[in-house]
C-alpha positions in Angstrom: 0.0 0.0 0.0 1.2 3.4 -0.9 1.9 6.3 1.5 -0.1 9.5 1.4 0.8 13.1 2.1 -1.5 15.5 4.0 -1.2 19.3 4.0 -1.5 20.2 7.6 -1.8 24.0 7.2 -5.2 23.6 5.6 -6.5 20.9 8.0 -10.1 21.2 9.1 -10.8 21.7 12.8 -11.5 18.6 14.9 -13.9 20.6 17.2 -17.2 20.0 15.3 -16.7 16.2 15.1 -15.5 16.0 18.7 -18.6 17.9 19.8 -20.8 15.6 17.8 -19.3 12.5 19.3 -19.5 14.0 22.8 -23.2 14.4 22.4 -23.3 10.6 21.5 -21.4 9.8 24.7 -18.0 9.2 23.0 -14.9 11.0 24.4 -11.7 11.3 22.3 -8.6 12.1 24.3 -4.9 11.4 24.7 -4.3 8.0 26.2 -2.5 7.8 29.5 0.6 5.6 30.0 -1.2 3.7 32.7 -3.7 2.6 30.1 -1.1 0.5 28.2 -2.7 -2.9 29.0 -6.2 -1.8 27.9 -4.9 -0.3 24.7 -2.8 -3.3 23.9 -5.7 -5.7 24.5 -8.0 -3.6 22.3 -5.5 -3.4 19.4 -4.7 -7.2 19.6 -8.4 -8.1 19.8 -9.5 -5.9 16.9 -6.4 -5.5 14.7 -2.9 -6.9 15.0 -0.2 -7.4 17.6 2.1 -5.2 15.5 -0.5 -2.4 15.6 -0.6 -2.8 19.4 3.2 -2.5 19.5 3.1 0.7 17.5 0.2 2.3 19.3 1.6 1.5 22.8 5.0 3.0 21.8 3.1 6.4 21.6 2.4 6.1 25.3 6.2 6.6 26.0 6.4 9.9 24.0 6.2 13.2 25.7 3.6 14.4 25.0 1.8 11.1 24.4 1.1 10.6 20.7 -1.7 8.0 20.9 -5.4 9.1 21.3 -8.3 6.8 22.2 -12.0 7.0 21.7 -14.0 5.9 24.8 -17.6 5.0 25.2 -19.1 3.6 28.4 -15.6 3.3 29.9 -14.3 1.1 27.1 -11.8 1.8 24.3 -13.7 1.7 20.9 -11.0 3.3 18.7 -7.4 4.6 18.7 -5.1 6.8 16.6 -1.4 7.2 16.8 1.4 9.4 15.3 5.1 9.7 15.6 5.3 6.0 16.6 7.0 4.2 13.7 8.7 7.2 12.1 8.8 10.9 12.6 5.9 12.8 11.0 4.0 9.6 10.3 0.3 9.1 11.2 -0.8 5.6 12.2 -1.7 3.1 13.1 -5.4 3.9 13.7 -8.5 1.8 14.0 -12.1 1.7 15.2 -13.8 -1.4 16.5 -16.0 -2.9 13.7 -19.3 -2.4 15.5 -18.5 1.4 16.0 -17.5 2.3 12.4 -19.6 4.8 10.5 -20.0 7.2 13.5 -17.1 9.6 12.6 -14.9 8.2 15.3 -12.1 7.4 12.8 -12.4 10.9 11.4 -12.1 12.5 14.8 -9.0 10.3 15.7 -7.4 11.3 12.3 -8.0 15.0 12.9 -6.7 15.1 16.5 -3.6 13.2 15.5 -2.9 15.4 12.5 -3.4 18.5 14.7 -0.8 17.0 17.0 1.6 16.7 14.2 0.9 20.3 13.1 1.4 21.5 16.7 4.8 19.9 16.6 5.7 22.2 13.7 5.1 20.0 10.7 3.5 21.5 7.5 2.8 18.1 6.0 2.2 14.6 7.4 2.7 11.1 6.0 0.1 8.4 6.3 2.2 5.2 6.0 0.8 2.3 4.1 -2.6 4.1 3.8 -5.6 1.7 3.7 -8.8 3.7 2.9 -7.3 6.2 0.5 -10.7 7.7 -0.4 -11.4 8.4 3.3 -8.1 10.2 3.8 -8.5 12.2 0.5 -12.0 13.3 1.4 -11.5 14.3 5.0 -7.9 15.8 5.0 -7.0 16.3 1.4 -4.4 13.5 1.4 -2.8 12.6 -1.9 -0.8 9.4 -2.8 2.9 9.7 -2.8 4.2 8.2 -6.1 6.5 5.2 -5.8 6.1 4.9 -2.0 5.3 1.2 -1.9 6.4 -0.7 0.1 7.6 2.3 2.3 8.8 1.8 5.8 7.0 -1.6 6.2 9.2 -3.4 3.7 11.4 -5.6 5.8 9.0 -7.0 8.5 10.1 -9.9 10.7 8.5 -13.3 10.0 5.6 -14.2 12.1 
């Protein structure tokens, strides 16, 4: 999968979608280092152990670079940045039963705002999955010849 480039200086605000989610009882916030076990379990259950590794590494950054979406005291989604490489967004994911509620959009926006706040003018989405989603919500464009990117020499499972 190709990488994508996001112009951060024209990024839409996360505030409207965060307010919409809050009205539904969903809170999006930075994860806390003491939530490592819960985050890891969520990622492993819904995605992959490698995603858990990446997302949990964001808990060691200062400030923390992993956000979580919470409903009824449970993690239902996460988004990370500056975990695998500098200026990279990802991994990110929302539990299947909670998709279609703008949770992924909110996580994307708060993470990209975090990268912009660090001083970046552009962000890279590594190995971007839903390209249309990223293009629609943040103006991401595919980076030519970016496959396989940073995920080219993975260890055998």
